C-alpha positions as CSV (number, residue, x, y, z in Angstrom):
1,X,47.7,6.9,8.7
2,X,47.4,3.8,6.6
3,X,47.6,0.5,8.3
4,X,51.1,-0.1,7.0
5,X,52.3,3.4,8.2
6,X,50.8,2.7,11.7
7,X,52.8,-0.5,12.0
8,X,49.7,-2.7,11.3
9,X,49.4,-5.8,9.2
10,X,48.8,-4.5,5.7
11,X,46.7,-7.5,4.9
12,X,44.0,-6.1,7.0
13,X,43.8,-2.8,5.1
14,X,40.2,-3.4,3.9
15,X,39.1,-4.1,7.5
16,X,40.8,-0.9,8.7
17,X,39.1,1.1,5.9
18,X,35.7,-0.3,6.9
19,X,36.4,0.5,10.6
20,X,37.4,4.1,9.9
21,X,34.5,4.5,7.5
22,X,32.1,3.6,10.3
23,X,33.1,6.7,12.2
24,X,32.6,8.9,9.1
25,X,29.2,7.3,8.4
26,X,27.9,7.7,11.9
27,X,27.7,4.0,12.7
28,X,29.6,4.7,15.9
29,X,31.8,7.4,17.4
30,X,34.4,5.0,18.8
31,X,35.6,1.5,17.9
32,X,38.3,-1.1,18.4
33,X,38.8,-4.1,16.1
34,X,41.0,-7.0,17.1
35,X,41.8,-10.1,15.1
36,X,43.9,-13.0,16.4
37,X,44.8,-16.5,15.6
38,X,46.0,-18.9,18.4
39,X,47.9,-16.8,20.9
40,X,48.9,-14.1,18.4
41,X,47.1,-10.8,17.8
42,X,47.3,-10.3,14.1
43,X,45.7,-6.9,13.9
44,X,44.4,-4.3,16.3
45,X,43.1,-0.9,15.4
46,X,41.1,1.8,17.1
47,X,38.9,4.4,15.4
48,X,37.1,7.6,16.4
49,X,38.0,8.6,20.0
50,X,38.7,5.1,21.1
51,X,42.1,3.7,22.0
52,X,43.2,0.1,22.4
53,X,42.8,0.5,26.2
54,X,39.3,2.0,26.0
55,X,36.7,0.5,28.2
56,X,33.4,-0.3,26.4
57,X,30.1,-1.3,27.9
58,X,29.9,-4.8,26.3
59,X,26.2,-5.3,27.1
60,X,25.2,-8.8,26.2
61,X,28.8,-10.0,25.8
62,X,28.3,-10.3,29.5
63,X,26.3,-13.5,28.8
64,X,29.2,-15.7,27.6
65,X,31.2,-14.8,30.7
66,X,28.2,-15.5,32.9
67,X,28.0,-18.9,31.2
68,X,31.7,-19.5,31.7
69,X,31.3,-18.7,35.4
70,X,28.3,-21.1,35.6
71,X,30.5,-23.9,34.1
72,X,33.3,-23.2,36.5
73,X,30.9,-23.7,39.4
74,X,29.5,-26.8,37.7
75,X,33.0,-28.2,37.5
76,X,33.2,-27.8,41.3
77,X,29.9,-29.6,41.8
78,X,27.8,-26.5,42.8
79,X,25.6,-26.4,39.8
80,X,24.8,-28.5,36.7
81,X,23.5,-27.6,33.3
82,X,21.1,-30.4,33.5
83,X,19.9,-29.4,37.0
84,X,16.4,-28.1,37.6
85,X,16.5,-24.3,38.2
86,X,13.7,-24.5,40.8
87,X,16.0,-26.5,43.1
88,X,18.1,-23.3,43.4
89,X,15.7,-20.5,42.6
90,X,12.3,-19.7,44.3
91,X,9.9,-19.5,41.4
92,X,6.5,-18.0,42.3
93,X,5.0,-18.2,38.8
94,X,1.5,-19.7,38.6
95,X,2.7,-21.5,35.4
96,X,3.7,-25.0,36.5
97,X,6.0,-25.3,33.5
98,X,8.4,-22.8,35.2
99,X,9.4,-25.6,37.6
100,X,10.6,-27.7,34.6
101,X,13.2,-25.2,33.5
102,X,16.7,-26.6,33.6
103,X,19.8,-24.5,33.7
104,X,20.6,-25.7,30.1
105,X,17.4,-24.0,29.0
106,X,18.4,-20.7,30.6
107,X,21.9,-21.0,29.0
108,X,20.6,-21.7,25.5
109,X,17.6,-19.3,25.6
110,X,15.1,-22.2,25.4
111,X,13.4,-21.7,28.8
112,X,10.2,-20.2,27.5
113,X,10.8,-17.0,29.4
114,X,9.9,-13.8,27.6
115,X,12.7,-12.0,25.7
116,X,12.6,-8.7,27.6
117,X,10.3,-6.6,29.7
118,X,10.8,-3.0,31.0
119,X,11.1,-4.2,34.6
120,X,12.9,-1.0,35.6
121,X,9.5,0.7,35.2
122,X,8.1,-1.4,38.0
123,X,10.9,-0.3,40.3
124,X,10.3,3.3,39.3
125,X,6.6,3.0,40.0
126,X,7.4,1.5,43.4
127,X,9.7,4.4,44.2
128,X,6.8,6.8,43.6
129,X,4.4,4.8,45.7
130,X,6.8,4.2,48.6
131,X,8.6,7.5,48.5
132,X,12.1,6.0,48.6
133,X,14.9,5.2,46.3
134,X,15.0,1.6,44.9
135,X,16.6,1.8,41.5
136,X,20.2,0.8,41.7
137,X,19.9,-0.7,45.1
138,X,20.0,-4.3,46.4
139,X,16.3,-4.1,47.0
140,X,15.7,-2.9,43.4
141,X,17.8,-5.8,42.2
142,X,15.8,-8.3,44.2
143,X,12.4,-6.8,43.1
144,X,13.3,-7.3,39.4
145,X,14.4,-10.9,40.0
146,X,11.2,-11.5,41.9
147,X,9.2,-10.2,38.9
148,X,11.1,-12.6,36.6
149,X,10.5,-15.5,38.9
150,X,6.7,-14.8,38.9
151,X,6.3,-14.7,35.1
152,X,4.3,-17.2,33.0
153,X,6.2,-18.9,30.2
154,X,5.4,-18.3,26.5
155,X,6.1,-22.0,25.8
156,X,7.3,-25.1,27.6
157,X,11.0,-25.3,28.3
158,X,12.8,-26.8,25.4
159,X,9.9,-26.4,23.0
160,X,11.3,-23.4,21.2
161,X,13.9,-20.7,21.5
162,X,13.7,-17.0,22.0
163,X,16.7,-14.8,23.0
164,X,16.0,-13.8,26.6
165,X,17.7,-11.3,28.9
166,X,15.5,-12.6,31.6
167,X,16.9,-16.1,31.6
168,X,20.4,-14.8,32.1
169,X,19.2,-12.6,35.0
170,X,18.1,-15.8,36.7
171,X,21.4,-17.5,35.9
172,X,23.2,-14.6,37.6
173,X,21.1,-15.1,40.7
174,X,21.5,-18.9,40.7
175,X,25.3,-18.4,40.5
176,X,25.2,-16.1,43.5
177,X,23.1,-18.6,45.5
178,X,25.4,-21.5,44.6
179,X,28.6,-19.5,45.1
180,X,27.7,-17.7,48.3
181,X,29.0,-14.4,47.0
182,X,27.9,-11.6,44.7
183,X,28.1,-12.1,40.9
184,X,30.8,-9.5,40.4
185,X,33.1,-11.0,43.1
186,X,32.6,-14.6,41.8
187,X,33.4,-13.6,38.3
188,X,36.5,-11.8,39.3
189,X,37.8,-14.6,41.5
190,X,36.9,-17.5,39.3
191,X,37.1,-16.3,35.7
192,X,38.5,-12.8,34.9
193,X,41.2,-12.9,37.6
194,X,42.7,-16.2,36.8
195,X,42.6,-15.3,33.0
196,X,44.4,-12.0,33.6
197,X,41.5,-10.0,32.4
198,X,42.4,-7.0,34.6
199,X,40.3,-4.5,32.9
200,X,37.0,-6.5,32.8
201,X,34.6,-5.5,35.6
202,X,31.2,-4.4,36.6
203,X,30.8,-0.8,37.9
204,X,34.1,0.6,36.5
205,X,33.6,4.1,38.0
206,X,34.1,2.6,41.4
207,X,37.5,1.0,40.3
208,X,39.3,3.5,38.2
209,X,40.9,6.8,39.1
210,X,39.6,10.2,38.0
211,X,42.5,10.6,35.6
212,X,41.4,7.4,33.8
213,X,37.8,8.3,33.1
214,X,38.7,9.2,29.6
215,X,39.1,5.5,28.9
216,X,35.3,5.0,29.4
217,X,33.4,5.1,26.1
218,X,30.0,6.8,26.5
219,X,26.8,5.3,25.3
220,X,24.6,8.3,25.0
221,X,21.7,9.9,26.8
222,X,19.4,8.0,29.1
223,X,15.8,9.3,29.2
224,X,15.2,7.3,32.3
225,X,18.2,8.6,34.3
226,X,18.2,12.0,32.6
227,X,21.9,12.1,32.0
228,X,24.7,10.9,29.7
229,X,26.0,7.4,30.3
230,X,29.7,6.9,30.6
231,X,31.0,4.2,32.9
232,X,27.5,3.2,34.0
233,X,25.6,0.4,32.3
234,X,23.6,1.4,29.3
235,X,20.9,-1.3,29.9
236,X,18.1,0.2,32.0
237,X,17.1,-3.1,33.7
238,X,20.7,-3.8,34.7
239,X,21.0,-0.2,36.0
240,X,17.9,-0.7,38.2
241,X,19.6,-3.8,39.5
242,X,22.6,-1.9,40.6
243,X,24.7,-2.5,37.5
244,X,25.5,-6.1,38.2
245,X,23.5,-8.8,36.4
246,X,24.0,-12.0,34.5
247,X,22.6,-10.5,31.2
248,X,24.5,-7.2,31.1
249,X,26.7,-4.8,33.0
250,X,30.3,-5.7,32.2
251,X,32.8,-3.3,30.8
252,X,35.9,-4.6,29.0
253,X,38.6,-4.0,26.4
254,X,39.3,-5.8,23.2
255,X,42.5,-7.2,24.6
256,X,40.8,-8.6,27.7
257,X,38.1,-10.2,25.6
258,X,40.8,-11.9,23.5
259,X,42.1,-13.5,26.7
260,X,38.6,-14.9,27.2
261,X,38.3,-16.2,23.7
262,X,41.8,-17.7,24.0
263,X,40.6,-19.6,27.1
264,X,37.7,-21.1,25.1
265,X,40.1,-22.2,22.4
266,X,42.6,-23.6,24.8
267,X,40.0,-25.4,26.9
268,X,38.7,-27.2,23.9
269,X,42.2,-28.7,23.7
270,X,42.1,-29.6,27.4
271,X,44.5,-26.8,28.2
272,X,42.2,-24.3,29.8
273,X,43.1,-22.4,33.0
274,X,39.5,-22.3,34.4
275,X,37.4,-24.3,32.0
276,X,37.5,-28.0,31.4
277,X,37.5,-29.6,28.0
278,X,34.0,-30.9,28.5
279,X,32.7,-27.4,29.6
280,X,34.3,-25.7,26.6
281,X,32.8,-28.4,24.3
282,X,29.3,-27.7,25.7
283,X,29.8,-24.0,25.4
284,X,30.8,-24.3,21.7
285,X,28.3,-27.0,20.5
286,X,24.8,-26.2,19.3
287,X,22.1,-27.7,21.6
288,X,20.2,-30.6,19.9
289,X,16.8,-29.5,21.0
290,X,14.7,-27.8,19.8
291,X,15.6,-28.6,16.2
292,X,17.2,-25.8,14.4
293,X,18.1,-23.8,17.5
294,X,21.3,-21.8,16.8
295,X,22.3,-21.5,20.4
296,X,25.0,-23.2,22.5
297,X,25.2,-23.1,26.2
298,X,26.5,-19.6,26.2
299,X,27.0,-18.5,22.6
300,X,25.2,-17.9,19.3
301,X,26.3,-19.4,16.0
302,X,26.2,-17.9,12.5
303,X,23.1,-18.3,10.4
304,X,23.6,-20.2,7.1
305,X,22.8,-18.1,4.0
306,X,19.1,-18.1,3.0
307,X,18.0,-19.9,6.1
308,X,14.7,-19.1,7.8
309,X,15.0,-17.6,11.3
310,X,12.7,-19.1,13.9
311,X,13.5,-16.8,16.8
312,X,15.6,-13.9,17.9
313,X,19.3,-14.4,18.0
314,X,21.9,-11.6,18.2
315,X,24.2,-13.2,15.7
316,X,21.4,-13.4,13.1
317,X,19.0,-10.5,13.6
318,X,20.5,-7.1,14.4
319,X,19.8,-6.2,18.0
320,X,20.0,-2.6,17.2
321,X,16.3,-2.7,16.2
322,X,15.3,-3.4,19.7
323,X,14.5,-0.5,22.0
324,X,15.4,-2.0,25.3
325,X,15.0,1.4,26.9
326,X,11.5,1.8,25.6
327,X,8.3,0.1,26.8
328,X,7.3,0.0,23.1
329,X,10.1,-2.4,22.3
330,X,9.6,-4.5,19.2
331,X,8.8,-8.1,20.0
332,X,11.6,-10.5,19.0
333,X,9.3,-12.6,16.8
334,X,8.5,-9.6,14.5
335,X,12.1,-8.7,13.7
336,X,13.0,-8.8,10.0
337,X,16.5,-7.4,10.1
338,X,18.2,-5.8,7.2
339,X,17.4,-6.7,3.6
340,X,19.3,-9.8,2.5
341,X,20.3,-7.9,-0.6
342,X,22.1,-5.3,1.5
343,X,23.8,-7.4,4.2
344,X,24.4,-11.1,5.0
345,X,21.7,-12.3,7.4
346,X,24.3,-13.2,10.0
347,X,26.1,-10.4,11.7
348,X,29.1,-12.7,11.8
349,X,29.6,-12.2,8.1
350,X,28.9,-14.3,5.0
351,X,32.4,-15.8,5.3
352,X,32.1,-16.8,9.0
353,X,32.8,-20.5,9.5
354,X,29.6,-22.5,10.2
355,X,31.0,-23.9,13.4
356,X,32.0,-20.4,14.7
357,X,30.5,-19.2,18.0
358,X,30.0,-15.7,19.2
359,X,27.8,-13.1,20.6
360,X,26.6,-9.5,20.0
361,X,26.0,-6.7,22.5
362,X,23.3,-4.1,22.2
363,X,25.7,-1.2,22.6
364,X,27.4,-2.3,19.3
365,X,29.9,-4.9,20.5
366,X,30.6,-8.4,19.1
367,X,33.0,-11.3,19.6
368,X,33.3,-14.3,17.2
369,X,35.5,-17.4,17.6
370,X,36.4,-19.9,15.0
371,X,37.3,-23.0,17.1
372,X,38.9,-25.0,14.3
373,X,41.3,-22.3,13.1
374,X,41.5,-20.9,16.7
375,X,40.8,-17.5,15.3
376,X,39.1,-14.6,17.1
377,X,37.4,-11.4,15.9
378,X,36.4,-8.8,18.4
379,X,34.7,-5.5,17.4
380,X,33.8,-3.0,20.1
381,X,31.8,0.1,19.3
382,X,29.3,2.5,20.8
383,X,26.7,2.6,18.1
384,X,24.0,3.7,20.7
385,X,25.7,7.0,21.3
386,X,23.7,8.2,18.3
387,X,20.5,6.7,19.7
388,X,19.2,3.2,20.1
389,X,17.6,3.4,16.6
390,X,21.0,3.8,14.9
391,X,21.2,0.7,12.7
392,X,24.1,1.6,10.5
393,X,26.3,-0.9,12.2
394,X,24.1,-3.8,11.2
395,X,25.1,-3.2,7.5
396,X,28.7,-2.4,8.2
397,X,29.6,-5.1,10.7
398,X,29.3,-8.1,8.4
399,X,31.6,-6.4,5.9
400,X,34.2,-5.8,8.6
401,X,33.9,-9.4,9.7
402,X,34.2,-10.7,6.2
403,X,37.3,-8.6,5.6
404,X,38.9,-10.2,8.6
405,X,37.8,-13.8,7.9
406,X,39.1,-13.5,4.4
407,X,42.5,-12.4,5.6
408,X,42.7,-15.1,8.3
409,X,41.8,-17.8,5.8
410,X,44.7,-16.6,3.7
């Protein structure tokens, strides 16, 4: 069906064609695209075997929600972005600079922590040695966090930026310490519940009925777990941590993520349900240090055309080139991305407003918010179902975004 025949806004025909083309070209097997302005959804379309109500593993889109939860706790006086992480977390690193990390450094990926490590392998090795199951248990969770807390830094906090899953693992633990409950329960009670995000959760298999499992979008084969992944987190570190972490693990729908984006927009006007105006401002404003850092306290920002990248940022360099499930993962500093002749450098699209904020997820998901026009673009896909090396989405996604930005701009 054409967009018009399906009851869709015909102005988004180009975006719909690109979305459907992604299935034919093998960029993904399932996708949902949602575009909104203010409180109104202007366009929503599914492709492949997805439906509007499909639950996607949103991977690193977990991070902005973790950041939002951090700020809610900050508003209640339990944590502060400017607070020293070592006052809450028990660092064992021999590197004295680790005690200088502030929560703002973790939120903005400027802590100096490494980008990623296959920590699930250490848990697997311990299982072999000790002869008991650790992966996916509370003890496995704690062992991975203990490893992160023991790591040396690659640079001093605030001296540079490098997109880091490990930093958000520590944020998740700090939130649990400050909130006296598990991360999943805190998120449900303080963010997703109040915002009406009824479909957003960790560990969806434990919450939905057998007749609803068809809503779960699979993410492919796991060599580590030796099974297909559907309804269990794609990320191997998060899986070893029991599926609940600050860096990954959430499942959601496009409609639910729109409710979150709408909260960011409303809170910037001082009308948020859970976030204050000052919290939303910090979440949507680039950090001043280090110079040129594209991060906010929770989001990424688009890269201007022809700019030179200084670190790894999911809005700028396609995360699809990272083999998170492989010990031979490409270091972030060596990523080149796609050729500028083929795609815009920013995955947000060449037409993305420079003050937009957003995030990508490794599985093939993205969310971008234009605060001034109060516009939202959410694209959920399962590009990894064809293997973690499938990079076709990185060429297609900017075109989808540009088709949407063009229509929103009128």
